N, C-alpha and C positions, 0 to 999 in steps of 0.2 A: 966532444962527447963521443963515446963509442956507440955503435948502433947494434952491437950484438949482445950476447949474454944469455945465460940460462934463466928461464922464468921460474918463480917459486912454485912449490907443489900446489898452491891453492889458486894458481892463475887459471881462469876459465877460458874456454874457447872464445874466439872473437864474436861469433854470432850470439853466444849466450849473454854477452855484456849488453846487448841491445834490448834484451827482453827483461822487463822489470814488472812482472805481475804484482799487483798491489798486495796480494796475499803474502808474497815473500817478504814484504816490509812491514807486515802487520805485527803489532806487539800486544801481548796479553797483559792487560792491566792487573793490578793487585787483586787478589781474590776478594769476593763479596759474599755475604751470607745470603740466606734464603730471601730476605726482605730487600736485598740490594744495598744494604748499608755497608760502608767500609769498616772492616774490623778495627776495633779500638786498640791502639798500641799504647799500653800503659808506659812502656819505656820511653815512647816519644813524648808523652805528657810530662814525665819526670825530667826528660831532657830539656823541655821547654821551660819548666820551672827552675831547673838548675842554671839555665842560661841567664835568667834574670833574677837570680836568687838575691842579689843585693837590693833589688827593688823591694822584694818582700821583707828583707831585713830592715830596710829603711822605713817601710810602712809600719812594721811592728815597733821599731824604735820610736817613731814619731808618736804613735798612739800611747806607748808606755810613758813617754815624756809628758804628754798631755794628761795622762791618768795621774802621774805623780804630782803634777802641778795642781790638778783638781783636788787630790788628797791633802795637799798642803794648805790650800786656801779654804777648803770646805770646813764649816764649823762642826764640832762634835755634837751629835744628836743622841739624847738618852731617851729610852722608852720605858714607861711605867704602865703596869696593867693591873686593873681591878676586875674581879669576877663577881657577877651577881646571878641570882636565880630568878627567872621570870616565870611564874606559874599562871596558867589560864585563870584560876580562881583563887581568891584569898582563903586562908584557913577557916574552916567552919567550926569555930570553938564552941558554939552553942547549938549545934545541930545542923541539919541539912538545908534549912530554909533561911539562913541568915544572909545569903547573897541576894541583894535587892535588885541591882542593875547587872544584867548579863553583858559583860564586855566581850565575850567570845562564845561561840557555839561549841558543841561537843564533838564534831567530826574533825577529821584530819585537816581538811582545807581551811576550815574556820580557824583552827589553832595556828596553822601556817600563816594565814593572813594577819591574825592577831599579833604574832611574834614579829612579822615583817613591819607591822605598824609601830610596834614598840621600839624597834631599831631606829626608825625614823624619828620617833619622839625623843629618844635619848640625845640625838644630835640636832634636835630642833633649836631654833632661836629662843623659844620660850624657856627651855631648860638651861641652855648655856647662858642666857641673860642672868639667870639667878646666880650662876657661878661667877660671872663677871662682877656683879654687884657685891656678892659676898666676899670676894677676894680683891676687889678694887683693881681689876685688871685694866680698866680703862685709864688708870693713872700709872700703871707699871711700865716704865720706859723700857726696861730690859725685856719684858715679855713682848712688848709691841715692836721691838727691834729698833728703838730710837735712842738707845743709851749712848751711841757714838755720835749722835747729832749734837754738835756744840752750839749751833746758832739757836737762841731761844725763839726767835720769830719763825725760823724754819721748823723747829720742833713743834711749836704751837700749831702751825699750818698742817703739819703731818698728823698731829693728834686729832685735828678736826676731820681729816679725810679718812683716817683709818678706823674701821669698825672692829672693835675688840672681839665681838661675837664671831665675825667671819674669821679672824685670826685664830680663835680657839677652834672653830670648825675645821680649819685647815690642819690643825695639829692633833686632832683626835679622830679616832675611828672606832666603829663598833664591829666586833668580830663574834658572830654566833658560833657556838661549838656544835658541830654537826651531830644530829640524832640525840640531842639533849635539850634541857631548858636553861643551860648555862650560856651566859653572854659575857664576853670580855670587853672592857672599855679601855682602849689603849690611847695614851697621850705621849706625844713626842715633844721634847723641849731641850734647849741647850743646858738647862739646869736640872740635874737629876732629882733634887729635892722638890723643886717646883713641879716637875712632871708627875711625881707620885702624889703631891698635894692636890694638883688639878684633877687627877683621875679619881681620887677619893671624893673630892668636892662635887664632881659631876655625878657620881653615884648618889651622894646625899641629895643633890638637887633633883635628880630624877625620881628618887624615892618620895621626896616631899611633893613633887609635882604630880606623881601618880596617885598618892594618897589624897591630895586636894581634889584631883579630878574625880576620884571615886566618891569622896564625901559629897562633893558638889552634885554628882549624879544621884547619890542616895537621898540628899535633902530634897532635890527636885522631885524624886520619885515619891518621897514621903508626903509632900504637899499634894501631889497629884492623887495619891492613894486616899488622902483625907477627903478631897473633893469627890472622888468617885464613890466613897463609902456613903456619903449623904445621898447621892443620887440613887445608889443601889438600894438603900434602905426604903426610899419612897417607892421604888419599883417593886420591892418585895411585898410591901404592905398592899399595894394595888393588886398584885397577882393573887395573893391570899384571899382578898375580898372577892375577886372575880370567881375564883374556884368555889367558894362557899355559896355565892348567889346561884351559880349554875346548878349545883347539887340540890339546892332548895327548890328551885323552879322546876326541876325535872323529877322531883319526888324520889331522889336516890340517897336521901340522908340515912333511912333505916335499912333499905335493901339496896345492895350495890348493883351497879349495872351488870357486873359479871354474873351475879346470881340470876338476874332477870334474863340475861342472854342464855344462860344454861337451861332455864325452864322452857323458853321458846324453842331452843335447839332440840330439846328432848321431845317436845310435842311434834315438831316437824318430823323428827325421825320416826315417831310412832305412826303418825298419819301417812308418812311416805311408805312405811312397811305395809299398812292396810291397803293403801292405794295400789301397791304392786300386786297384792293378792287379788284385788278386784279386777285389775286389768287382765290378769291371767285367766280369771273366771270368765270375764267377758269374751275374751278371745276364744275360749273353749265353746261357749254358747254360740258364738257367731259361726264357728266351724260346724257345730251340730245343725244349726238352721240351714247352713249352706248345703249340708248333706241331705236334709229333708227335701229341699227343692230339687236337688240332683236326682234323688231316687224317684220322686213323684214324676218328673219329666221322663225318666227312663222307663217307667211302667205305667203308661197312661190307661191301659185296659185292665189293670189288676186292681180290683176294689180293695184288696188288702195289701197294697204296695207298702204301706207304712210299717207293716210287720217286718219288713226287711231292715228297718232301722234298729240298731242295738238297744237304744234307750227305750223305744216303744216295745220291743220284744221282751225287754227285761222288766217291764211294768207288771206287778203281780196281778192286777185286775185284768189287764190285757191277756196275760198268760193263762189265767183261769178261764176267761171267756173263750179264748181260742181253744183251750183243751175241751171244754164242753161242746163247743161248736163242732170240733172234729169228731167227737163221740156221736153227736146227732147225725153227722154225715154218714158215719159208719152204719148207724141204725137204719137210716133211710136207704142206704144201699142194700142192706140186708132184706128189708121188707119190700123193696121195689120188685123183687123177684117173685113175691107172693101176692102182692096187692096191686090193683090198678091205681091210676092217678086219683080217682075219686073215692078211693077207699077211705073211710073216716079215720082210721088209724094213721094212714099215710098222710092224709090232709092235716091231721093234728100235729104229726111230727114235723111237717113242713112249716106249719105256723110257728111251732116252737123254735125251729131253726131261723125263721125270719125275725122273730123277736130277739133271738140271741145275736143275729147279725147286726141289728140296729144297736143293740147294747155295745157290741164290739166296736162299731164305727164311732159311737159316742165316746167310748173310753179312749180310743186312739186319738180322737180330736182333743179330748181333755189333756192327754199327755203332750200333744203338740202345742196346745194353748199354754200349758204350764211352762214349756221351754221358752215361748215367746215372752211371756210375762216375766219370767226370771231374768231374761236378757235385758228387758226394759228397766227392771229394778236395779240390776247391777250397773247399768250405764248411768242411771240417775245418781246412785250412790258414789260412783266414780267421779262424776262432775262435782258433787258437793265436796268430796274430799279435796279435789284440786283447788276449789275455791278457798277452802279452809287453809290449805298449805300456802296458797298465794298470799292470803292475809297474814299468816304467821311470818312468811318471808319478808313481807313489807314491814312488819313489826320488828323483825330482826335487823333489817336495814336501818330503820330509824334508831334502834338501840346502838348499832355500830357507829352511826353518825354521831350520836350523843357520846359514845365512848371516845371517839376521835377528839371531839371538842373537849371532853373532860381531860383526856391525856395531854392535849395541847396546853390547857390551862394549868394542869398539874405540873407538866414539864417546865413551863414558864416560871411557875412558883418555885420549883426545885432549883432551877438554874439561878434565879435571882438570889435564892437563899445560899447556894453554893458560892456564887460570886461575892456575895456580901461577906460570908465567913472567910473566904480567901483574902479579900482585900483587907479585912480587919486583921487577919493574921500577919499579912505582909506589912501592914502599917506598924504593927508591934515590932516586927523584925527590923524594919527600917530604923525605928527609934533605937533599937539595940545596936545596930551596925554603926550608927553615928557615935554612940557612946564607946563602942569597942575599938574603932579606928584600925580595923584589920587591913593589911596590905598584902598584895600578891607578889611584891618584889622584895627580895632579901639579899643582903650583902653576904657573899661567900668568902672571898679573900680580898682584903684591903691591899692597895698598891703600896709597894715599898720602893725607896730610891734605888735605881739600878746601879750596879757597881761599874759597868763599862758601857761605852756608847754602842749604838747599833748602826749608826751612819757616821761617816761613809764606811762601807764594808770593804775594807782594804783588799782581802783576797779576791772577792768577787769583781771589784773594779779592775784590779790588775789582770785577772783572768779574762774578763770581757774585753779589756783594751788589747790584750795579746790576740785574742780571737778576732777582734775587729781588724787589727792591723794585719793579721795573717790572711783573713779572707779578703780584706781590702787590697792587700798586696797581690794576692793571687788573681783577684778580679782585675786589677790594673794590668797585670802581665797578660792575661787573656784578652783584655780590651786592646792593648797595644798590638798584640799578635793579630787580633781581628782587623784592626785598622791598617796594618801593614800589608799593602797590596803588591809587594814586590816578590820576585823569585828569590827564594832563600834555601829551600829544603828539597832534598832529592825525592823523597816519597811524596811530598805534597805536590811537587812539580809533575811527577809521573801521574798522579791522580788527576791533576788539573788538565794536563795536555794529552793524556793517554798515549804518551810515547816514552820510551826509556830515557833515562839520564845516562849518557855514556861516560860521564866523569865530572869531577869538580876540581878546578885549578885554583890554587891559593893566590891571593893578591901578591904582586911583585913588590909593592911598596917603593916605587921609584920616587925620588925627590921631586918636589914640585918645580916646574920650569925646566927639567932635564929634557934633552932632545933625544929623539929616536936615533938608534944606531946599533951596530953590532956589539959595541962594547956595553950596551945597556940591555938590549932586548933578547939577545941570544942566551937565555939563562940556561937552557938544557946543555948547551955547548960549553959555556963558561963555568958553570957550577953544577956539574952532573949529579952531585950528591945532595942537592938542595931539595926541600919538600916540593918545590914547583917541578923540578925535573922528574922526581919520582912520580908525581901526579900525572905528568905528561906520558911517562912510560905506562902508567896504569890505563890511561885513555887509549894509548896505542894498543895495548893488550886487549882491551874491550873491543876495539874496532876489528882486531884480527879474529877474535872469537865470533863476532857478528858476521865475519866474512867466511866462516868455515863452510857454510852451505853454498853460498854464492858470493864469491869475492867481489868487493867493491873496489875496483882499480882506481876509479876516478871519484874522488870525494870532494864535494863542494862545502865550503865554510861560509856561512852568512850569519846575519844577526837581525833582530827586529829594528834596530836603529844604529846610529853612529856611536863611536866611543864605547862599544861593548867589549873591545879587546879581541875581536875575531882574528885580525891580521897577525897579532903577536902570538895568539894561540895556534893559529894555522902553521906559522913558521916553526915554532918550537915543537909541535907535534911532528912536523916533517923531519926535524933534526933527530927526534927520538926514533923515528922509523929508519932514518939513514944510519943511526948508530947500531941498529939491529941488523945491518948488512943489506938493506934494501936500496935499490936505486930510486930515489925520490925526486920528483919535480914539483916545485911550487909555482903555480901560475897566478899572477896578479891580474884577475879579471875585473878589478874595480877600475874601470876606465874613466871614472869621474874624480875620485880622490884616492889615488894609489899611494900606498905606504910601504909595500913589501921591499922595494928597492932600497929604501932608507933603512929598514930593519936589517937587511943583509949586507948593506954597504956596497951595492952594485950600481952600475950606470942604468939610467932609464931613457937613454937616447933612442934606443930601439927596443921593441918588445912586442906584446900581443897585438897591439893596434897596427904595428908595422907589418906583421904577418898577415893580418886580415885585410889590410888596405893595399898591400903591394904584393909583388911576386917573390918576396924574399923567402929563403929557405929557413926552416926552424933551427937547423944546425948552426946557422950564422947568427941567430938571435939568442938562443938559449945560452945562459952563462953558468959557468961553474962557480962554486963557492969555496971558501976555506974549509968547509966541512966535507969530509969524504962521503961520497954517495949522494950529496944534495946538490941539485941544480935548480935554477930559477929562471922563469920566463917573466920578466917585469911587464908592466902594463904598456910601456912605451908612451909616446906623445898622446896627450888627451885628445880624442877625436870629437868632432861636433855631434856625431850620431852614434853613441855607444850601443844603443839597443839594436840598431840596424846591423852593425858589425857582428855583434854576438849572435844575432838571429840568423845570420847568413849560413849557408851550407858549408862554407869554407871553414868556419869554426868547428863544426861537427867533424869534418874530415881531418882537421888539424888534431883534434883530441884523439881520433882513432889512430892517427899516425904516431902521436907521442906515446900512446898506451902500448904500442908495440916495442918501445925502446926503454920504458921505465916500468918499474914494479908498482909504484904508487904515484898518483898525481893528485896533489891537493890544490884545489882552486879557491882562491880568496876572492869572493864576489861582493858586490855592494850590499848594503842593508836591504831587506825585503820591502820595508815600508817606504824607503826613500826613493826607490826606482824599480822599474820592471826588469832590470838586468838580471837580478837573482832568479826570477821566475823563468826567464829564457834559458839561463844556464842550467837550471835544475832539470830541464827536460833532456839534457845531454850527458848527465853524469850518472854514476852508479849509486851514489848515495849522497844525502845532504845532512850536514850537521849544522844546526843553528846555535849560535853562541848567545847565552843570556848572562848579563852581568849581575852578580850578587848584589841584592838590595838596591838595584837601579832599574833593571828591566821590570816593568809592571806585568802583572798577570794578564791584564787585558791586551797589552801589546804582544805578549807571547802568544796568546790565543789568536790574535789577528794574523800574526806571522805564520802560525801553523795552518790557519784556514787558507791563507794566500798560497802556501805551498801545496796544500791538498787540492786546491782548485785546479792546479796544473798537473796533478797526479805525480807530484815530486816524490822520489824514493827517500823518505825521511828516515835517517838512521837513529836520530835522537837529539837530545839537548846536551850541550856542554855548558855547565855553570862556571863562570869565570870570575876571577878577582874575589874569591871567598876569603874571609878573614881567618887566618890560621888559628886564632884563639877562639873562634866562634864554636858554639856547641854543634852547629850544623856540620862543620868540617870534622870536628872530633868524632861525631856520631858516624859520619860517612866513612872515615878511615877505620873506625872500630868495626863497622859492618864489613868493610872490604878485607881487613887484615886481622881482625880480632885483636886490635891494639898494637900490632906490629907492622912495620913497613915504613910508612911516611914519617913517622916520628923518628925513625932511626936513620933516615936518609940524610 
C-alpha cells in the first residue's frame, strides 16, 4: 500500500478529529406541534393500508360471503300493519256527562301515561290470548314453526313447551305515531296473508277487550252509585230536619237572622255616634274644669278671679252684675271726694255695693256648679251608653254564632242535596252508557297482505357486511401494526430513537445454506446496477453530506445483536466509497466472531489482533483486495482478551496512523449488546452507524443499543436499516421520498 496521496477537500485537521462535541452529532427530530404531538402524516396512513390491502379485501370478502349465506338461509319475513285511533274518551253521543268512569285525566302527562298504558295493553297476554283462541294458533304448526318437525312425539313435546302467546308477542309490535292519537299494530310472519289476518285480529281483540273493560267499570260504577244514592238520601233528609229544628228553636222562622243582625247593627251604630258626641262633650268639660282650678290657683288674692274664665265672663247674669258693680264703684269714687266715710249717702252706696258683690259671688258659684253638674251628667250618660253598646254587641255576637250554625246546617243540607242529585244523574248516565256500548278505540286502516318481504333487507345486510369487513380489516391492519415491535419504517424509527436513518438497504435474498464469500456478498462490486448497490451509494452520499461540516474519517459499524447484516453492509459501503475514488480501509474489529475476511476472500492469519499484540507494522498486515481503492485489515487470530486489546492505547495510535494514509476507515465491530467491545471502539472513532435488521431488530433492542452508545458519549451518526423487502411499502415509500419515484427502481 502506498503511504502518500492527496487528502479529499473535506479531510479535517488531525486535532479536529479528536474533538467530538455532542452538539455536533445532535439530530433534530421531526417537527411537533404546540402540544408536542407528532404531525399526522395521512400519506403514511394510506401507505400502511396499501401495504396490507389484501387483508382488508379478504375481510370484506369474508363478511360478504357470510352475508350472502345468511341471505340464502334466512326465511322471508312479511310485515302487515293495521292502524287504530286511541282517544282519551269515548264519543259523547248523548251529552257531556255520559262518561261514567274516567280512564284518563285532562292534562298532557295524564294523556301520555294513558296512551303508554294502552300500548302495553295491546301487547298484553290477555289481548293476545283472545287472538290465539280465535285463530287456533296453539294448533297452527306453521305459525309455531313446527311444520318441518316430522317426529310426532317430538312435535307433541314441542307443542307442550311452546307458548303461542309468547310467539305472537315476539312477532308483533306497537308503534305509536308521534304527536297524534294514531297507533300502528305491526305483525311479522313468513306468510303475508297470515300476517295481515293476525294484525286485524289483534285490533279486534283489543277493541273488544277495551270495551269489556270499560263496560265492566261502568257496571261497577253503576252499582256503587246506587248504593251511594240510598245513603245520600238518608243524609239529605236528616240535614233538612236539623235545619228546620234550628230555625224553630231560635225563633227565626218569621224574621231571618239577617234582619235581626241588621237591626242590632243599626242600633249599635246610632248609640256609637251618640257616645262619640258625649265623649267629646265630656272632654270639653274636663278641660274647662281644669282651667277653673288653674286660674283659681294663679290668682289667690283676687276675689273675682273667676271672671277671668270665659264661660263665667260670658254668663248674662254675671255680666249684668259685674256691670252694675262697676257703675257703683264709679259712683263711690265720685262721692268719696265730697263725703266722708260716715256720710249716709256714702254708707248707703257701700252697702249697695256689698249686696251686689255677694250676688256676683253667688252667681259665679252657680256658673261653676253648673259646669261640675253638667260634667257628672255627661259622664253618667256616657257610661250608660257604653253598657247599652256592650249589650248590643253581645247580642250581635250571639246572632253571628247562630248565623254560623245555621249556615253550617244549611250548607250541609245543600251539599247533601247536590250530591244526591249528582249521583242520581250519574246513575242514569251509567245505565245509558251500558246500553250505548261506546268505545274510545276505532279502526282506521285494516291490514292488507304485503306484496314483498321486509326481512332480510338485502341492501342493508350487504352494506353492513361490507362496512363490517372494511372496518374489521382496517382494525386488523392497525392491530397487527401495533403488535409488530420491530424496526421497519424510516420515520417511525427516527421518532422512536431520535436519531436519523442514514439509509435502507434491500434484502439480498441469498439462498439458504449458501456460504459467505466474495462471489456472494460483494454485491456492489459484482452487480453495481442492482437496487442494493444503488442503495449503498445512497447511504454513501448521506454519510458524505453528514460529513460536510466535520468529516467522519473513521466510522464504526455495529448492531444491537448478531446476524443483523452489519459486516456485509460495512464491506459493501466500503466498496461504494472506493468506487467513488476514495482510499478505503475496512477494519474487522470483531475479535470474537470475525467474518470480514470471508466476505472479501482474504487470509485471516494476521490482522488487527496481530498489530495489537505484537510489534508488527500495519503495512505488513493490511491486505489489498481485488477492488481498486479498497484495503482490509482482518481481525487476525481470535485473542483471549479482546476488550483489553481494543482498550489499549496502541489501538488508538493505530487508528491515528491509518487515518493519515486512508480517506475512509470503516470499522466492523461486535454487536453492542453481546460485548463491551463496541462501546470501547466507539470512543475512538469519528462516527457510529448501528445496523438494524428489517422486521427482526426489536424496538426495545434498538433503544437499549442507543442508550448503551449514548452512555459512553458515542458520536452516533444514525441507523442503517438492513435487509428491507424490495416489495415492501416501507422501501417503496423510502425510495419515493428520496428520489420522487426515480433512482432505485431504475438501477
